[in-house]
C-alpha positions in Angstrom: 0.0 0.0 0.0 1.2 3.4 -0.8 1.6 5.8 2.2 -0.7 8.7 2.2 1.0 12.0 2.3 -0.8 14.9 3.9 0.2 18.3 2.7 -0.3 21.1 5.3 -1.1 24.4 3.8 -0.6 27.3 6.2 -4.1 28.8 5.6 -3.8 31.8 8.0 -0.5 32.9 6.5 -1.8 32.5 3.0 -5.0 34.5 3.7 -3.0 37.2 5.5 -0.6 37.4 2.6 -3.5 37.7 0.1 -5.1 40.5 2.2 -1.7 42.2 2.4 -1.4 42.0 -1.5 -4.9 43.5 -1.6 -3.9 46.4 0.6 -0.9 47.1 -1.7 -3.2 47.1 -4.7 -5.5 49.6 -3.1 -2.5 51.8 -2.1 -1.3 51.7 -5.8 -4.9 52.7 -6.9 -5.0 55.7 -4.6 -1.5 56.8 -5.5 0.3 56.0 -2.3 3.9 55.3 -3.2 4.3 51.5 -2.9 8.1 51.9 -2.8 7.8 54.0 0.3 5.6 51.3 1.9 8.0 48.5 1.0 10.9 50.5 2.4 9.0 51.1 5.7 8.2 47.4 5.8 11.8 46.3 5.6 12.8 48.6 8.4 9.9 47.6 10.6 10.9 43.9 9.9 14.3 44.3 11.7 13.2 47.0 14.0 10.7 44.6 15.6 12.2 41.3 14.4 14.9 41.0 17.2 12.2 41.4 19.8 10.2 38.6 18.2 13.4 36.5 17.9 13.7 36.8 21.8 10.6 34.6 22.1 12.3 31.6 20.4 14.5 30.2 23.3 11.6 30.0 25.8 9.2 28.5 23.2 11.8 25.8 22.2 12.3 24.8 25.8 8.6 24.5 26.4 8.3 27.4 28.8 5.8 29.2 26.5 5.4 32.7 25.2 7.5 35.3 26.9 5.0 37.9 28.1 7.7 39.2 30.5 9.6 40.6 27.5 9.7 44.1 29.3 12.3 42.6 31.7 14.9 42.4 29.0 13.6 45.6 27.3 14.3 47.4 30.5 17.8 46.1 30.7 18.4 47.3 27.1 17.0 50.8 28.1 19.5 51.0 31.0 22.3 50.2 28.4 21.0 52.9 26.0 20.8 55.5 28.8 24.4 54.8 29.9 25.6 55.3 26.3 23.8 58.5 26.0 25.0 59.7 29.3 28.6 59.2 28.1 27.7 61.0 24.8 28.6 57.9 22.7 27.8 58.5 19.0 27.4 56.4 15.8 27.6 52.6 15.6 30.2 52.6 18.4 27.6 54.2 20.7 24.9 51.7 19.7 27.2 48.7 20.2 28.5 50.1 23.4 24.9 50.3 24.6 24.4 46.7 23.6 27.5 45.5 25.5 26.4 47.3 28.6 22.9 45.8 28.3 24.1 42.1 28.1 25.3 41.7 31.7 22.3 43.7 33.1 19.9 41.6 31.1 21.7 38.5 32.3 21.1 39.5 35.9 17.5 40.4 35.2 17.1 37.1 33.5 18.4 35.2 36.5 15.8 36.9 38.8 13.1 36.3 36.1 14.1 32.6 35.8 14.0 32.1 39.6 10.4 33.4 39.6 9.2 31.3 36.6 10.9 28.1 37.9 8.8 28.5 41.1 5.5 28.6 39.2 6.1 25.8 36.7 3.0 25.3 34.6 1.7 28.8 35.0 4.6 30.6 33.3 2.7 32.7 30.7 0.3 34.4 33.1 3.1 34.8 35.7 5.4 36.3 33.1 2.8 38.9 32.2 2.6 40.1 35.8 6.4 39.9 36.2 6.8 42.3 33.2 4.0 44.6 34.7 5.9 44.6 38.0 9.4 45.3 36.7 8.1 48.4 34.8 7.0 50.4 37.9 10.1 49.3 39.8 12.2 50.7 37.1 10.1 53.9 37.1 11.4 54.6 40.5 15.0 54.0 39.2 14.4 56.5 36.3 13.2 59.1 38.8 16.4 58.9 40.9 19.0 57.6 38.4 22.5 59.3 38.8 22.8 60.3 35.2 24.3 63.7 34.3 23.7 64.4 30.7 21.3 67.5 30.6 19.6 66.2 27.5 18.3 63.1 29.5 17.1 65.1 32.6 14.1 67.3 33.4 15.1 70.9 32.6 13.6 72.1 35.9 15.4 70.7 38.9 18.0 68.8 36.8 17.0 65.4 38.3 14.9 62.5 37.0 14.9 61.1 33.6 12.7 62.5 30.8 10.0 60.2 29.4 11.5 60.4 25.9 15.2 61.0 25.1 16.1 61.9 21.6 18.9 60.0 19.9 19.5 62.4 16.9 22.8 63.7 18.4 24.0 60.3 19.4 23.3 57.1 17.3 19.8 57.5 15.8 19.5 55.4 12.7 23.1 54.5 12.7 22.3 50.9 11.9 19.6 51.9 9.5 22.1 53.8 7.3 24.9 51.3 7.4 25.2 49.9 3.8 21.7 51.3 2.9 21.0 51.7 -0.8 18.1 52.3 -3.0 16.8 49.8 -5.6 13.8 50.8 -7.9 12.9 53.5 -5.4 12.9 51.0 -2.4 15.4 51.9 0.3 17.1 48.6 1.5 18.7 48.9 5.0 21.4 46.3 4.3 23.2 46.7 7.6 20.1 46.3 9.6 19.1 43.2 7.6 22.5 41.6 7.9 22.5 42.3 11.7 19.1 40.6 12.1 20.0 37.6 9.9 23.3 37.2 11.8 21.4 37.1 15.1 19.0 34.5 13.7 21.8 32.4 12.5 23.5 32.6 15.8 20.3 31.3 17.5 20.0 28.7 14.8 23.6 27.5 15.4 23.0 27.6 19.2 20.2 25.0 18.9 22.4 22.8 16.9 24.9 22.5 19.8 24.7 19.9 22.5 23.3 22.3 24.9 20.7 23.6 22.5 19.6 20.0 21.7 19.1 19.4 25.4 17.0 22.5 25.7 14.9 21.4 22.7 14.5 17.9 24.3 13.2 19.5 27.5 10.6 21.3 25.4 9.5 18.3 23.5 9.4 15.7 26.3 10.4 16.8 29.7 10.0 13.3 31.3 12.3 11.8 28.6 14.8 14.6 29.1 14.9 14.0 32.8 15.5 10.2 32.4 18.3 11.1 29.9 20.0 13.1 32.7 19.2 16.5 31.5 18.9 19.0 34.4 15.4 20.6 33.5 15.7 23.6 35.8 19.2 24.6 34.3 17.8 24.3 30.8 14.8 26.5 31.6 17.1 29.1 33.3 19.4 29.3 30.3 16.4 29.7 27.9 14.9 32.6 30.1 18.3 34.4 30.4 18.9 33.9 26.7 15.4 35.4 25.9 16.1 38.3 28.1 19.4 39.1 26.7 18.1 39.0 23.0 15.2 41.3 24.2 17.7 43.8 25.5 19.6 43.8 22.1 16.2 44.1 20.4 15.2 47.3 22.2 18.6 48.8 21.3 17.9 48.1 17.6 14.3 49.4 18.0 15.3 52.6 19.8 18.0 53.6 17.3 15.6 53.0 14.4 12.8 54.9 16.1 15.1 57.8 17.2 14.0 57.9 20.7 14.5 56.1 24.1 11.1 55.8 25.7 11.1 55.2 29.5 8.6 54.8 32.4 5.5 53.0 31.2 6.5 52.7 27.5 7.8 49.2 27.7 4.7 47.9 29.6 2.9 46.5 26.4 5.7 45.8 24.1 5.5 42.1 24.5 2.1 41.9 22.8 3.1 43.0 19.3 6.0 40.5 19.5 3.8 37.7 20.6 1.2 38.6 18.0 3.8 38.5 15.2 5.1 35.1 16.1 1.6 33.7 16.3 0.7 35.2 13.0 3.8 33.5 11.6 2.4 30.1 12.6 4.4 29.4 15.8 3.8 25.9 17.2 5.5 26.4 20.7 8.4 24.1 20.9 8.4 23.5 17.1 8.8 27.3 16.5 11.4 28.0 13.7 13.2 31.1 12.5 10.8 31.1 9.5 7.9 31.8 11.9 9.8 34.7 13.3 10.7 36.4 10.0 7.4 35.6 8.3 5.2 36.6 11.2 7.1 39.8 11.9 6.9 40.9 8.2 3.2 40.0 7.8 2.1 41.6 11.1 4.2 44.9 10.9 3.6 45.4 7.2 -0.2 45.0 7.6 -0.1 47.5 10.5 1.9 50.0 8.5 0.1 49.7 5.1 -3.4 49.6 6.6 -2.8 53.1 8.2 -2.2 55.2 5.1 -4.9 53.3 3.1 -7.5 53.8 5.8 -6.5 57.5 6.2 -7.0 58.1 2.5 -10.3 56.3 2.3 -11.8 57.3 5.6 -11.8 60.1 8.1 -8.7 60.0 10.5 -10.7 59.0 13.6 -12.5 56.0 11.9 -9.2 55.0 10.1 -7.4 54.3 13.4 -10.3 52.1 14.5 -10.3 50.3 11.2 -6.6 49.7 11.4 -6.9 48.2 14.9 -9.8 46.0 13.8 -7.9 44.7 10.9 -4.6 43.9 12.8 -6.3 42.4 15.8 -8.8 40.5 13.6 -6.0 39.0 11.7 -4.4 37.8 14.8 -7.6 36.3 16.2 -8.2 34.5 12.9 -4.7 33.0 13.0 -5.2 31.9 16.6 -8.7 30.4 16.0 -7.3 28.4 13.0 -4.3 27.0 14.8 -6.3 26.3 17.9 -8.8 24.3 15.8 -6.1 22.4 14.0 -4.4 21.4 17.3 -7.8 20.2 18.7 -8.2 17.8 15.8 -4.7 16.6 16.3 
């Protein structure tokens, strides 16, 4: 008898891609420059992609979605503030911020891992509240932080960090402009793309190592991993620290592209767009791949950026924003419902 082969078609991703193509066609029809939309989509891919990549280690180890992403983001913000305080500029300033962020993120990650290891089985809801708790704790730090650069501090009193710190004089868009070139009117941020792909490749290589394989085994079958002599707690801790460190690097890339450091309550909800993107990409928890990261980030961020100008041109601005939110969140809900139904059948 011939073996029956089942071909799985990623229906949500196909539908979202078709809808995105429709948006581009409408944009072309109403004279919105498509080259500008594609340029913006490429920047957004890397700008948000590193934060989405930070979800992979915890997913592959079976911990779940990292709703505590603000923990790593806050570590990255500290590194950025240190670089600005010392008036570092250009790519050197950006990479200085990243280097400073890594040990801080590792420390935060250890604390985060200790908490999640104590509530095994309820990681995702706990991670959400850990993120929400870290933000107000750091708000106190921003209010009393011993930084001295006047551009970072409130002009009256000279103490306490401003909610938004401009990076134009320091390293704003330093990675965006590295190797950037135009092709048929589309600006391709080559430096950003190569940096993102290098990080993706590094994560891919890590999970090919013996340690990475042990972490994946923990995610796929924890009981088998335990019998094989793998220390489950250690694997979970490494995954959480790794996720936190990548998130810190991600906010450095995001901030330099955005042109501002946003403090206080700004990181509070930043986990949700990243989680939405990886779900849109078709993430299957421990079977999550880098394809899910890249595809999901591109689809989610591009729909969000393209639907805005299209809706503004066709509708009044107030209705346009509601329309954009309905589209983006509706797309996520459709992807979740489809994947949830498919898993139920399995």
